[in-house]
GUMI-901170 format. One record per residue: residue number from 1; residue in one letter; z negated, y, x of N, C-alpha, C in turn. Coordinates in steps of 0.05 Angstrom, whole numbers, padded with zeros to 5 digits, m for minus. Atoms other than C-alpha are relative to their C-alpha. Example, Ala and Ser with C-alpha at 12.3 -4.5 7.8 and 13.67 -1.06 7.14 Angstrom:
2
<1; 'A'; <00000; m00024; 00018>; <m00156; m00090; 00246>; <00000; 00024; 00018>>
<2; 'S'; <00001; m00024; m00016>; <m00143; m00021; 00273>; <m00014; 00022; m00015>>
//
This chain:
263
<1; 'M'; <m00014; 00022; m00013>; <00044; 00320; m00876>; <00006; 00005; 00029>>
<2; 'S'; <m00004; m00004; m00030>; <00047; 00309; m00802>; <00030; 00001; 00007>>
<3; 'I'; <m00028; m00002; m00010>; <00111; 00328; m00763>; <00000; m00014; 00026>>
<4; 'Y'; <m00003; 00016; m00025>; <00131; 00278; m00710>; <00026; 00007; 00015>>
<5; 'T'; <m00023; m00007; m00016>; <00177; 00297; m00654>; <00002; m00018; 00026>>
<6; 'L'; <m00004; 00018; m00024>; <00206; 00256; m00596>; <00014; 00014; 00023>>
<7; 'G'; <m00013; m00010; m00024>; <00222; 00278; m00526>; <00007; m00022; 00018>>
<8; 'I'; <m00010; 00023; m00017>; <00264; 00233; m00481>; <00011; 00014; 00026>>
<9; 'D'; <m00009; m00010; m00026>; <00273; 00247; m00407>; <00014; m00024; 00014>>
<10; 'I'; <m00015; 00020; m00013>; <00328; 00205; m00376>; <00005; 00008; 00028>>
<11; 'G'; <m00002; m00006; m00027>; <00321; 00209; m00302>; <00020; m00019; 00014>>
<12; 'S'; <m00017; 00017; m00016>; <00361; 00177; m00246>; <m00011; m00027; 00005>>
<13; 'T'; <00013; 00026; m00007>; <00310; 00123; m00234>; <m00020; m00010; m00021>>
<14; 'A'; <00019; 00007; 00021>; <00265; 00122; m00297>; <00007; 00014; m00026>>
<15; 'S'; <m00003; m00011; 00026>; <00267; 00134; m00371>; <m00028; 00005; m00013>>
<16; 'K'; <00026; m00005; 00010>; <00206; 00169; m00402>; <00003; 00012; m00028>>
<17; 'C'; <00000; m00008; 00028>; <00191; 00182; m00476>; <m00028; 00007; m00009>>
<18; 'I'; <00026; m00010; 00012>; <00136; 00220; m00512>; <00004; 00006; m00029>>
<19; 'M'; <00000; m00008; 00029>; <00121; 00226; m00587>; <m00025; 00018; m00004>>
<20; 'L'; <00020; m00021; 00005>; <00082; 00287; m00609>; <m00005; 00000; m00031>>
<21; 'E'; <00007; m00004; 00027>; <00045; 00298; m00674>; <m00007; 00030; m00004>>
<22; 'D'; <00004; m00029; 00005>; <00047; 00372; m00700>; <00002; 00016; 00026>>
<23; 'G'; <m00005; m00016; m00025>; <00070; 00396; m00631>; <m00025; 00002; 00018>>
<24; 'K'; <00025; m00003; m00014>; <m00001; 00385; m00604>; <m00009; m00026; 00013>>
<25; 'E'; <00013; 00025; m00008>; <m00023; 00312; m00599>; <00020; m00020; 00009>>
<26; 'I'; <m00018; 00022; m00010>; <00010; 00258; m00557>; <m00008; m00025; m00015>>
<27; 'V'; <00004; 00024; 00015>; <00016; 00198; m00603>; <00005; m00025; 00015>>
<28; 'A'; <m00008; 00023; m00015>; <00051; 00151; m00557>; <00017; 00009; 00023>>
<29; 'K'; <m00017; m00008; m00023>; <00087; 00150; m00490>; <00010; m00028; 00012>>
<30; 'S'; <m00009; 00024; m00015>; <00129; 00100; m00449>; <00016; 00008; 00024>>
<31; 'L'; <m00016; m00003; m00026>; <00161; 00094; m00380>; <00013; m00026; 00006>>
<32; 'I'; <m00015; 00023; m00009>; <00215; 00045; m00363>; <00012; 00006; 00027>>
<33; 'D'; <m00007; m00005; m00028>; <00232; 00038; m00289>; <00030; 00000; 00006>>
<34; 'V'; <m00028; m00002; m00005>; <00307; 00045; m00298>; <00011; 00025; m00017>>
<35; 'G'; <m00008; m00027; 00012>; <00344; 00110; m00317>; <00028; 00000; m00012>>
<36; 'A'; <m00028; m00004; 00011>; <00414; 00136; m00335>; <00019; m00022; 00005>>
<37; 'G'; <m00021; 00020; m00003>; <00469; 00086; m00348>; <m00010; m00029; m00003>>
<38; 'T'; <00011; 00027; 00004>; <00421; 00028; m00364>; <m00012; m00002; m00028>>
<39; 'S'; <00012; 00002; 00027>; <00384; 00001; m00424>; <m00028; 00014; m00001>>
<40; 'G'; <00027; m00015; m00001>; <00322; 00042; m00401>; <m00006; 00019; m00022>>
<41; 'P'; <00007; m00021; 00021>; <00328; 00101; m00449>; <m00005; m00013; m00027>>
<42; 'Q'; <00003; 00014; 00025>; <00336; 00055; m00510>; <m00027; m00015; m00001>>
<43; 'R'; <00025; 00016; m00001>; <00278; 00010; m00488>; <m00025; 00020; m00001>>
<44; 'A'; <00022; m00019; 00000>; <00233; 00072; m00475>; <m00005; 00011; m00029>>
<45; 'I'; <00002; m00010; 00028>; <00248; 00098; m00546>; <m00013; m00022; m00018>>
<46; 'E'; <00011; 00023; 00017>; <00235; 00029; m00579>; <m00029; m00004; 00006>>
<47; 'Q'; <00028; 00005; m00006>; <00170; 00023; m00542>; <m00018; 00020; m00012>>
<48; 'V'; <00018; m00021; 00012>; <00143; 00089; m00565>; <m00001; m00002; m00030>>
<49; 'L'; <00001; 00002; 00029>; <00164; 00079; m00638>; <m00018; m00025; m00006>>
<50; 'A'; <00017; 00024; 00006>; <00131; 00009; m00635>; <m00030; 00006; 00002>>
<51; 'E'; <00028; m00007; m00006>; <00068; 00036; m00604>; <m00013; 00017; m00022>>
<52; 'A'; <00009; m00019; 00020>; <00062; 00090; m00656>; <00001; m00011; m00029>>
<53; 'G'; <m00004; 00012; 00026>; <00082; 00045; m00714>; <00016; 00019; m00017>>
<54; 'R'; <m00018; m00019; 00015>; <00137; 00094; m00733>; <00028; m00007; 00002>>
<55; 'T'; <m00029; 00006; m00001>; <00212; 00093; m00746>; <00017; 00024; 00008>>
<56; 'R'; <m00017; m00023; m00008>; <00270; 00135; m00723>; <00002; 00021; m00024>>
<57; 'E'; <m00003; m00018; 00024>; <00276; 00163; m00794>; <m00024; 00018; m00004>>
<58; 'E'; <00025; m00017; 00004>; <00204; 00189; m00791>; <m00001; 00023; 00021>>
<59; 'M'; <m00001; m00021; m00020>; <00221; 00233; m00731>; <00013; 00024; m00010>>
<60; 'S'; <m00012; m00025; 00010>; <00232; 00305; m00752>; <00021; 00012; 00018>>
<61; 'F'; <m00019; m00012; m00019>; <00269; 00323; m00688>; <m00003; m00016; 00026>>
<62; 'I'; <00001; 00014; m00026>; <00290; 00285; m00625>; <00017; 00016; 00020>>
<63; 'L'; <m00014; m00015; m00020>; <00308; 00321; m00562>; <00001; m00015; 00027>>
<64; 'A'; <m00005; 00013; m00026>; <00338; 00291; m00498>; <00003; 00020; 00023>>
<65; 'T'; <m00002; m00017; m00024>; <00332; 00319; m00427>; <00006; m00018; 00023>>
<66; 'G'; <m00003; 00015; m00025>; <00344; 00297; m00356>; <00028; m00006; 00006>>
<67; 'Y'; <m00026; 00008; m00013>; <00401; 00271; m00313>; <00019; m00015; m00020>>
<68; 'G'; <m00019; 00016; 00017>; <00427; 00223; m00367>; <m00002; 00009; m00028>>
<69; 'R'; <00005; m00010; 00028>; <00413; 00267; m00429>; <00026; m00003; m00018>>
<70; 'N'; <m00025; 00000; 00015>; <00488; 00266; m00450>; <00004; m00028; m00012>>
<71; 'S'; <m00005; 00028; 00009>; <00485; 00190; m00461>; <m00014; m00004; m00027>>
<72; 'L'; <00013; 00002; 00025>; <00440; 00201; m00522>; <00011; 00018; m00022>>
<73; 'E'; <m00011; m00019; 00019>; <00486; 00247; m00560>; <m00001; m00011; m00029>>
<74; 'E'; <00000; 00009; 00029>; <00489; 00201; m00621>; <m00027; m00004; m00011>>
<75; 'F'; <00028; 00007; 00010>; <00414; 00187; m00624>; <m00016; 00026; m00001>>
<76; 'A'; <00018; m00023; 00000>; <00383; 00255; m00607>; <00013; 00022; m00016>>
<77; 'D'; <m00009; m00023; 00016>; <00388; 00318; m00649>; <00009; 00023; 00017>>
<78; 'D'; <m00008; m00020; m00019>; <00395; 00362; m00588>; <m00007; m00008; 00028>>
<79; 'Q'; <00006; 00006; m00029>; <00391; 00364; m00512>; <m00005; 00026; 00014>>
<80; 'M'; <00004; m00024; m00014>; <00366; 00413; m00462>; <m00004; m00007; 00030>>
<81; 'S'; <00002; 00004; m00028>; <00363; 00423; m00387>; <m00028; m00009; 00008>>
<82; 'E'; <00025; 00009; m00009>; <00307; 00388; m00351>; <m00017; 00023; 00012>>
<83; 'L'; <00015; m00022; m00011>; <00289; 00453; m00317>; <m00018; 00014; m00020>>
<84; 'S'; <00014; m00013; 00021>; <00268; 00486; m00382>; <m00023; m00019; m00011>>
<85; 'C'; <00020; 00020; 00010>; <00232; 00422; m00405>; <m00023; m00004; 00019>>
<86; 'H'; <00022; 00003; m00019>; <00192; 00416; m00341>; <m00018; 00026; 00000>>
<87; 'G'; <00016; m00025; 00002>; <00171; 00488; m00346>; <m00018; m00001; m00025>>
<88; 'K'; <00015; 00001; 00026>; <00149; 00477; m00419>; <m00023; m00021; 00001>>
<89; 'G'; <00021; 00021; m00003>; <00112; 00411; m00404>; <m00022; 00009; 00018>>
<90; 'A'; <00020; m00008; m00020>; <00075; 00441; m00345>; <m00018; 00022; m00013>>
<91; 'G'; <00016; m00022; 00012>; <00054; 00502; m00385>; <m00018; m00010; m00023>>
<92; 'F'; <00018; 00014; 00020>; <00026; 00456; m00439>; <m00025; m00011; 00013>>
<93; 'L'; <00022; 00012; m00016>; <m00016; 00418; m00388>; <m00016; 00018; 00015>>
<94; 'F'; <00014; m00022; m00016>; <m00034; 00478; m00346>; <00008; 00026; m00008>>
<95; 'P'; <m00009; m00025; 00012>; <m00031; 00541; m00386>; <00003; 00024; 00019>>
<96; 'E'; <m00002; m00021; m00020>; <m00040; 00585; m00323>; <00021; m00005; 00021>>
<97; 'V'; <m00020; 00006; m00021>; <00017; 00553; m00284>; <00020; 00022; 00005>>
<98; 'R'; <m00021; m00021; m00006>; <00064; 00601; m00247>; <00021; m00014; 00018>>
<99; 'T'; <m00019; 00014; m00016>; <00099; 00552; m00199>; <00000; m00029; m00006>>
<100; 'V'; <m00002; 00028; 00005>; <00123; 00482; m00216>; <00019; m00013; 00023>>
<101; 'I'; <m00016; 00015; m00018>; <00146; 00434; m00161>; <00004; m00028; m00010>>
<102; 'D'; <m00006; 00026; 00010>; <00182; 00374; m00188>; <00015; m00017; 00019>>
<103; 'I'; <m00015; 00017; m00018>; <00202; 00318; m00142>; <00006; m00026; m00014>>
<104; 'G'; <m00009; 00024; 00016>; <00243; 00265; m00178>; <00014; m00020; 00018>>
<105; 'G'; <m00013; 00023; m00015>; <00283; 00204; m00157>; <00024; 00011; 00016>>
<106; 'Q'; <m00024; m00008; m00014>; <00346; 00244; m00136>; <m00001; 00029; 00008>>
<107; 'D'; <m00001; m00028; m00006>; <00327; 00317; m00132>; <m00028; 00013; 00003>>
<108; 'V'; <00025; m00015; m00003>; <00273; 00369; m00116>; <00005; 00026; m00014>>
<109; 'K'; <m00002; m00026; 00015>; <00263; 00429; m00163>; <m00025; 00016; 00003>>
<110; 'V'; <00023; m00018; m00001>; <00218; 00488; m00153>; <00005; 00024; m00020>>
<111; 'M'; <m00004; m00018; 00023>; <00209; 00532; m00215>; <m00022; 00022; m00001>>
<112; 'R'; <00020; m00022; 00006>; <00176; 00600; m00228>; <m00003; m00001; m00030>>
<113; 'V'; <00006; 00002; 00027>; <00143; 00597; m00295>; <m00018; 00024; m00010>>
<114; 'E'; <00017; m00022; 00013>; <00116; 00655; m00338>; <m00005; m00008; m00030>>
<115; 'N'; <00008; 00008; 00027>; <00078; 00636; m00402>; <00015; m00025; m00010>>
<116; 'G'; <m00012; 00026; 00008>; <00108; 00566; m00403>; <00031; 00002; 00000>>
<117; 'V'; <m00030; m00003; 00000>; <00180; 00593; m00395>; <00010; 00003; 00027>>
<118; 'M'; <m00010; m00002; m00026>; <00221; 00582; m00334>; <00016; 00026; 00004>>
<119; 'T'; <m00014; m00024; m00005>; <00245; 00646; m00303>; <00018; 00001; 00024>>
<120; 'N'; <m00016; 00002; m00025>; <00273; 00625; m00236>; <m00003; m00026; 00011>>
<121; 'F'; <00002; 00027; m00012>; <00288; 00562; m00197>; <00015; m00002; 00025>>
<122; 'Q'; <m00015; 00009; m00023>; <00312; 00530; m00133>; <00001; m00029; m00001>>
<123; 'M'; <m00003; 00028; 00003>; <00341; 00461; m00130>; <00013; m00012; 00024>>
<124; 'N'; <m00015; 00014; m00021>; <00360; 00410; m00077>; <00010; m00025; m00013>>
<125; 'D'; <m00011; 00023; 00012>; <00406; 00361; m00109>; <00025; m00011; 00015>>
<126; 'K'; <m00022; 00007; m00015>; <00459; 00354; m00054>; <m00008; m00023; 00019>>
<127; 'C'; <00007; 00019; m00023>; <00418; 00308; m00008>; <m00026; m00013; m00011>>
<128; 'A'; <00023; 00017; 00010>; <00365; 00254; m00019>; <m00026; 00008; 00015>>
<129; 'A'; <00024; m00007; m00018>; <00317; 00284; 00034>; <m00021; 00013; m00017>>
<130; 'G'; <00022; m00011; 00014>; <00248; 00297; 00006>; <m00003; m00010; m00029>>
<131; 'T'; <00001; 00009; 00027>; <00262; 00260; m00059>; <m00015; m00027; m00002>>
<132; 'G'; <00011; 00027; 00003>; <00233; 00195; m00089>; <00017; m00022; 00013>>
<133; 'R'; <m00019; 00019; m00014>; <00295; 00159; m00063>; <m00004; m00001; 00028>>
<134; 'F'; <00006; m00002; m00028>; <00279; 00184; 00007>; <m00024; m00018; 00006>>
<135; 'L'; <00026; 00014; m00005>; <00209; 00155; 00002>; <00004; m00030; m00005>>
<136; 'D'; <m00008; 00027; 00006>; <00237; 00090; m00028>; <00011; m00014; 00026>>
<137; 'V'; <m00013; 00009; m00024>; <00282; 00081; 00033>; <m00019; m00004; 00024>>
<138; 'M'; <00019; 00001; m00022>; <00227; 00096; 00082>; <m00020; m00024; m00004>>
<139; 'A'; <00019; 00021; 00005>; <00179; 00047; 00048>; <00012; m00028; 00006>>
<140; 'R'; <m00015; 00024; m00006>; <00232; m00007; 00052>; <00002; m00007; 00030>>
<141; 'V'; <m00002; 00004; m00029>; <00243; 00003; 00126>; <m00027; m00008; 00013>>
<142; 'L'; <00026; 00006; m00011>; <00168; 00001; 00138>; <m00012; m00025; m00012>>
<143; 'E'; <00010; 00024; 00014>; <00160; m00061; 00093>; <m00027; 00004; m00014>>
<144; 'V'; <00024; m00004; 00015>; <00106; m00029; 00050>; <00009; 00008; m00028>>
<145; 'D'; <m00005; m00008; 00027>; <00102; m00015; m00025>; <m00001; 00031; m00001>>
<146; 'V'; <m00001; m00030; 00001>; <00121; 00057; m00042>; <m00026; 00010; m00013>>
<147; 'E'; <00026; m00008; 00011>; <00056; 00060; m00084>; <m00022; 00004; 00020>>
<148; 'D'; <00022; m00001; m00020>; <00016; 00050; m00021>; <00003; 00019; 00022>>
<149; 'L'; <m00006; m00020; m00021>; <00047; 00104; 00021>; <m00025; 00021; 00002>>
<150; 'G'; <00021; m00019; m00001>; <m00008; 00154; 00002>; <m00025; m00010; 00014>>
<151; 'T'; <00024; 00013; m00011>; <m00066; 00108; 00019>; <00003; m00004; 00031>>
<152; 'L'; <m00005; 00006; m00027>; <m00034; 00086; 00085>; <00002; 00024; 00017>>
<153; 'G'; <m00003; m00026; m00016>; <m00015; 00156; 00108>; <m00026; 00012; 00006>>
<154; 'A'; <00027; m00013; m00003>; <m00087; 00178; 00098>; <m00016; m00013; 00023>>
<155; 'Q'; <00013; 00014; m00023>; <m00107; 00127; 00153>; <00010; 00007; 00027>>
<156; 'S'; <m00012; m00009; m00026>; <m00066; 00162; 00206>; <m00020; 00013; 00017>>
<157; 'T'; <00019; m00011; m00019>; <m00102; 00181; 00268>; <00015; 00020; 00019>>
<158; 'K'; <m00014; m00020; m00018>; <m00048; 00219; 00307>; <00027; 00009; m00014>>
<159; 'Y'; <m00025; m00010; 00011>; <00011; 00262; 00290>; <00025; m00011; 00013>>
<160; 'V'; <m00027; 00009; m00010>; <00081; 00232; 00296>; <00021; 00016; m00017>>
<161; 'G'; <m00020; m00017; 00014>; <00137; 00280; 00280>; <00025; m00016; m00008>>
<162; 'I'; <m00026; 00012; 00009>; <00196; 00255; 00238>; <00016; 00026; m00005>>
<163; 'S'; <m00013; m00025; m00001>; <00242; 00313; 00253>; <00025; 00003; m00019>>
<164; 'S'; <m00025; m00001; 00015>; <00304; 00294; 00214>; <m00006; 00002; m00030>>
<165; 'T'; <00004; m00002; 00030>; <00310; 00316; 00141>; <00021; m00017; m00014>>
<166; 'C'; <m00022; 00018; 00012>; <00371; 00270; 00131>; <m00011; m00027; m00002>>
<167; 'T'; <00012; 00028; 00006>; <00352; 00202; 00099>; <00012; m00019; 00023>>
<168; 'V'; <m00012; 00019; m00019>; <00401; 00165; 00146>; <m00012; 00003; 00028>>
<169; 'F'; <00012; m00005; m00027>; <00376; 00198; 00210>; <m00029; m00005; 00001>>
<170; 'A'; <00029; 00006; 00000>; <00304; 00194; 00189>; <m00007; m00030; 00000>>
<171; 'E'; <00003; 00030; 00000>; <00312; 00120; 00177>; <00002; m00009; 00028>>
<172; 'S'; <m00003; 00008; m00028>; <00337; 00114; 00249>; <m00025; 00007; 00017>>
<173; 'E'; <00023; m00010; m00013>; <00277; 00154; 00273>; <m00024; m00019; m00005>>
<174; 'V'; <00022; 00019; 00008>; <00228; 00107; 00236>; <00005; m00025; 00014>>
<175; 'I'; <m00005; 00027; m00013>; <00261; 00045; 00263>; <m00005; 00003; 00031>>
<176; 'S'; <00005; m00007; m00027>; <00257; 00077; 00333>; <m00030; 00000; 00007>>
<177; 'Q'; <00029; m00003; m00003>; <00183; 00092; 00324>; <m00012; m00028; m00002>>
<178; 'L'; <00011; 00027; 00004>; <00169; 00021; 00300>; <00005; m00018; 00025>>
<179; 'S'; <m00007; 00016; m00023>; <00205; m00009; 00360>; <m00018; 00009; 00025>>
<180; 'M'; <00016; m00008; m00023>; <00159; 00032; 00405>; <m00029; m00007; m00006>>
<181; 'G'; <00028; 00009; 00005>; <00098; 00001; 00372>; <m00017; 00022; m00014>>
<182; 'T'; <00016; m00021; 00013>; <00077; 00065; 00335>; <m00013; m00010; m00026>>
<183; 'D'; <00014; 00008; 00025>; <00025; 00054; 00281>; <00014; 00009; m00026>>
<184; 'K'; <m00014; m00004; 00025>; <00057; 00049; 00211>; <m00014; 00024; m00015>>
<185; 'C'; <00014; m00022; 00014>; <00003; 00097; 00183>; <00007; 00026; 00011>>
<186; 'D'; <m00007; m00026; m00012>; <00020; 00151; 00233>; <00028; 00007; m00007>>
<187; 'I'; <m00027; m00004; 00007>; <00094; 00143; 00217>; <00001; 00011; m00029>>
<188; 'I'; <00001; m00008; 00029>; <00080; 00149; 00141>; <m00011; 00028; m00002>>
<189; 'N'; <00010; m00027; 00000>; <00039; 00210; 00154>; <00021; 00021; 00008>>
<190; 'G'; <m00021; m00017; m00011>; <00097; 00240; 00194>; <00022; 00002; m00021>>
<191; 'I'; <m00020; m00002; 00021>; <00144; 00224; 00135>; <m00010; 00019; m00022>>
<192; 'H'; <00012; m00019; 00019>; <00097; 00260; 00086>; <00003; 00029; 00009>>
<193; 'Q'; <m00003; m00027; m00012>; <00096; 00321; 00132>; <00029; 00011; m00002>>
<194; 'S'; <m00029; m00007; 00002>; <00172; 00320; 00135>; <00009; 00008; m00028>>
<195; 'V'; <m00005; m00007; 00029>; <00178; 00319; 00059>; <m00011; 00026; m00008>>
<196; 'A'; <00015; m00025; 00007>; <00127; 00375; 00052>; <00014; 00024; 00012>>
<197; 'S'; <m00014; m00022; m00014>; <00162; 00418; 00102>; <00026; 00008; m00014>>
<198; 'R'; <m00025; m00004; 00014>; <00229; 00411; 00067>; <m00004; 00012; m00028>>
<199; 'V'; <00004; m00011; 00026>; <00200; 00424; m00003>; <m00013; 00028; 00003>>
<200; 'A'; <00013; m00026; m00004>; <00158; 00483; 00023>; <00022; 00020; 00005>>
<201; 'G'; <m00021; m00019; m00006>; <00221; 00515; 00050>; <00016; 00008; m00025>>
<202; 'L'; <m00015; m00006; 00025>; <00255; 00510; m00020>; <m00019; 00018; m00016>>
<203; 'A'; <00022; m00015; 00016>; <00189; 00537; m00052>; <00000; 00029; 00008>>
<204; 'H'; <00003; m00028; m00010>; <00187; 00598; m00007>; <00024; 00018; m00008>>
<205; 'R'; <m00024; m00016; 00008>; <00258; 00618; m00030>; <m00006; 00015; m00026>>
<206; 'I'; <00006; m00014; 00026>; <00230; 00636; m00099>; <m00027; 00014; 00001>>
<207; 'G'; <00026; m00012; m00002>; <00161; 00656; m00075>; <m00020; m00017; m00017>>
<208; 'V'; <00019; 00019; 00013>; <00100; 00612; m00091>; <m00024; 00017; m00010>>
<209; 'Q'; <00023; m00014; 00012>; <00048; 00639; m00139>; <m00018; m00019; m00014>>
<210; 'D'; <00020; 00018; 00013>; <m00016; 00607; m00164>; <00001; 00004; m00030>>
<211; 'Q'; <00008; 00027; m00007>; <m00026; 00564; m00204>; <00025; m00016; 00006>>
<212; 'V'; <m00024; 00018; m00009>; <00018; 00512; m00169>; <m00005; m00028; m00013>>
<213; 'V'; <00001; 00025; 00012>; <00031; 00449; m00208>; <00022; m00019; 00011>>
<214; 'M'; <m00019; 00017; m00010>; <00067; 00388; m00181>; <00005; m00022; m00020>>
<215; 'T'; <m00007; 00019; 00020>; <00105; 00340; m00229>; <00020; m00020; 00012>>
<216; 'G'; <m00019; 00020; m00011>; <00150; 00280; m00221>; <m00015; m00024; 00012>>
<217; 'G'; <00013; 00025; m00010>; <00137; 00210; m00195>; <m00013; 00003; 00027>>
<218; 'V'; <00012; m00003; m00028>; <00123; 00234; m00123>; <m00027; 00014; m00001>>
<219; 'A'; <00027; m00014; 00002>; <00064; 00275; m00148>; <m00023; m00021; 00000>>
<220; 'Q'; <00021; 00021; 00000>; <00028; 00207; m00151>; <m00007; m00008; 00029>>
<221; 'N'; <00005; 00006; m00027>; <00034; 00203; m00076>; <m00018; 00022; 00013>>
<222; 'T'; <00021; m00019; m00009>; <m00031; 00236; m00050>; <00008; 00012; 00029>>
<223; 'G'; <m00006; m00008; m00026>; <m00002; 00240; 00020>; <00019; 00023; m00001>>
<224; 'V'; <m00018; m00021; 00003>; <00056; 00285; m00001>; <m00014; 00024; m00013>>
<225; 'V'; <00013; m00023; 00013>; <00012; 00328; m00047>; <m00018; 00013; 00022>>
<226; 'N'; <00017; m00013; m00020>; <m00039; 00339; 00011>; <00017; 00015; 00021>>
<227; 'A'; <m00016; m00013; m00023>; <00015; 00354; 00063>; <00013; 00025; m00011>>
<228; 'L'; <m00012; m00024; 00013>; <00047; 00403; 00013>; <m00021; 00022; m00005>>
<229; 'Q'; <00022; m00020; 00001>; <m00019; 00438; 00001>; <m00004; 00014; 00025>>
<230; 'E'; <00004; m00013; m00027>; <m00025; 00448; 00075>; <00023; 00017; 00007>>
<231; 'A'; <m00024; m00014; m00007>; <00046; 00471; 00083>; <00001; 00027; m00016>>
<232; 'L'; <00000; m00023; 00016>; <00038; 00522; 00025>; <m00024; 00017; 00002>>
<233; 'G'; <00026; m00013; m00001>; <m00033; 00540; 00038>; <m00012; 00007; m00027>>
<234; 'R'; <00010; m00004; 00028>; <m00048; 00533; m00035>; <m00008; m00028; m00014>>
<235; 'E'; <00008; 00024; 00013>; <m00083; 00483; m00080>; <00022; m00008; m00020>>
<236; 'I'; <m00020; 00010; 00017>; <m00035; 00438; m00119>; <m00013; m00017; m00023>>
<237; 'H'; <00011; 00016; 00022>; <m00052; 00413; m00189>; <00018; m00021; m00009>>
<238; 'T'; <m00016; 00022; 00012>; <m00028; 00347; m00217>; <m00013; m00012; m00024>>
<239; 'S'; <00011; 00011; 00025>; <m00039; 00310; m00282>; <00007; m00029; 00000>>
<240; 'P'; <m00008; 00028; 00002>; <m00041; 00236; m00300>; <00027; m00002; m00015>>
<241; 'L'; <m00026; 00001; 00014>; <00020; 00254; m00343>; <00024; 00011; 00016>>
<242; 'T'; <m00021; m00013; m00017>; <00060; 00280; m00283>; <00027; m00011; m00003>>
<243; 'Q'; <m00026; 00010; 00001>; <00117; 00231; m00293>; <00012; 00005; m00028>>
<244; 'Y'; <m00009; m00006; 00027>; <00120; 00248; m00368>; <00006; 00027; m00006>>
<245; 'N'; <m00001; m00029; 00004>; <00124; 00322; m00358>; <00026; 00010; m00014>>
<246; 'G'; <m00025; m00009; 00012>; <00199; 00330; m00375>; <00002; m00010; m00031>>
<247; 'A'; <00000; 00012; 00027>; <00192; 00284; m00438>; <m00019; 00018; m00018>>
<248; 'L'; <00019; m00016; 00015>; <00131; 00325; m00459>; <00013; 00028; m00009>>
<249; 'G'; <m00014; m00026; 00005>; <00170; 00391; m00452>; <00022; m00004; m00023>>
<250; 'A'; <m00022; 00006; 00019>; <00228; 00359; m00492>; <m00012; m00002; m00029>>
<251; 'A'; <00013; 00005; 00028>; <00180; 00338; m00550>; <m00011; 00027; m00011>>
<252; 'L'; <00011; m00027; 00008>; <00149; 00409; m00551>; <00023; 00017; m00010>>
<253; 'F'; <m00023; m00015; 00009>; <00218; 00441; m00555>; <00011; m00011; m00027>>
<254; 'A'; <m00009; 00012; 00024>; <00237; 00390; m00609>; <m00017; 00011; m00025>>
<255; 'Y'; <00018; m00010; 00021>; <00176; 00414; m00650>; <00009; 00029; m00008>>
<256; 'Q'; <m00009; m00028; 00005>; <00198; 00488; m00642>; <00025; 00001; m00015>>
<257; 'K'; <m00027; m00001; 00012>; <00269; 00473; m00660>; <m00001; m00010; m00031>>
<258; 'Y'; <00005; 00009; 00028>; <00247; 00435; m00723>; <m00012; 00023; m00017>>
<259; 'L'; <00013; m00022; 00015>; <00202; 00493; m00745>; <00020; 00023; m00006>>
<260; 'K'; <m00019; m00020; 00002>; <00258; 00542; m00733>; <00021; m00008; m00021>>
<261; 'A'; <m00020; 00010; 00019>; <00308; 00500; m00774>; <m00012; 00002; m00029>>
<262; 'Q'; <00011; 00000; 00027>; <00258; 00501; m00833>; <00000; 00028; m00012>>
<263; 'K'; <00003; m00028; 00009>; <00255; 00577; m00836>; <00024; 00010; m00017>>
//
């Protein structure tokens, strides 16, 4: 009989859910663009159960992670830190991973991973600089879609430095560049370089070792990935499941916890 486990990652800006069969195969996944404190987590769970044609009762173990994991105390069997879950998920997708860089909506995490287990980390959660929120603000000021930042930044022909790492001051810098008639593509490239330099600084504190894997929504922005590769001097691996990494790790831990409970 198959064992089904559910991993739910409730972030600040999105809710992600993954269902695993026997700790190996992804049966269903969902992503709702609202996170903690909203209907997002419940909708993400409902979507996954519907897609898999399964019920809550058929789940052997449910584990919640992320910024809003405490909000699911009544629904989930257990909860874990997103740091552990991101290490676990990345190790499943990339067995050779040693460094995980996760850029979420509200924070940046750099983790050292050994055999899929997180052994050390550095985190920037005091300031929005370099996060998904930072890029959202910049896209709004530039009047472009955040999804288009990577493509537009790639069209840059000259370097424009955005020196401030503070979201408020960087916003002023961008407005100032626009008023001088600076090309948007050059500004976007400058923003990507600014994010990369901040994240690289965090990464160097724990030491960067190959294989380097990037997770989180910002990993879908090729401009940031390329700028970070340049800043670190290393190849960065990403997966189409980049946004689901925390939920995947949670579902894997759920499977382990279920097996342990059976012994």
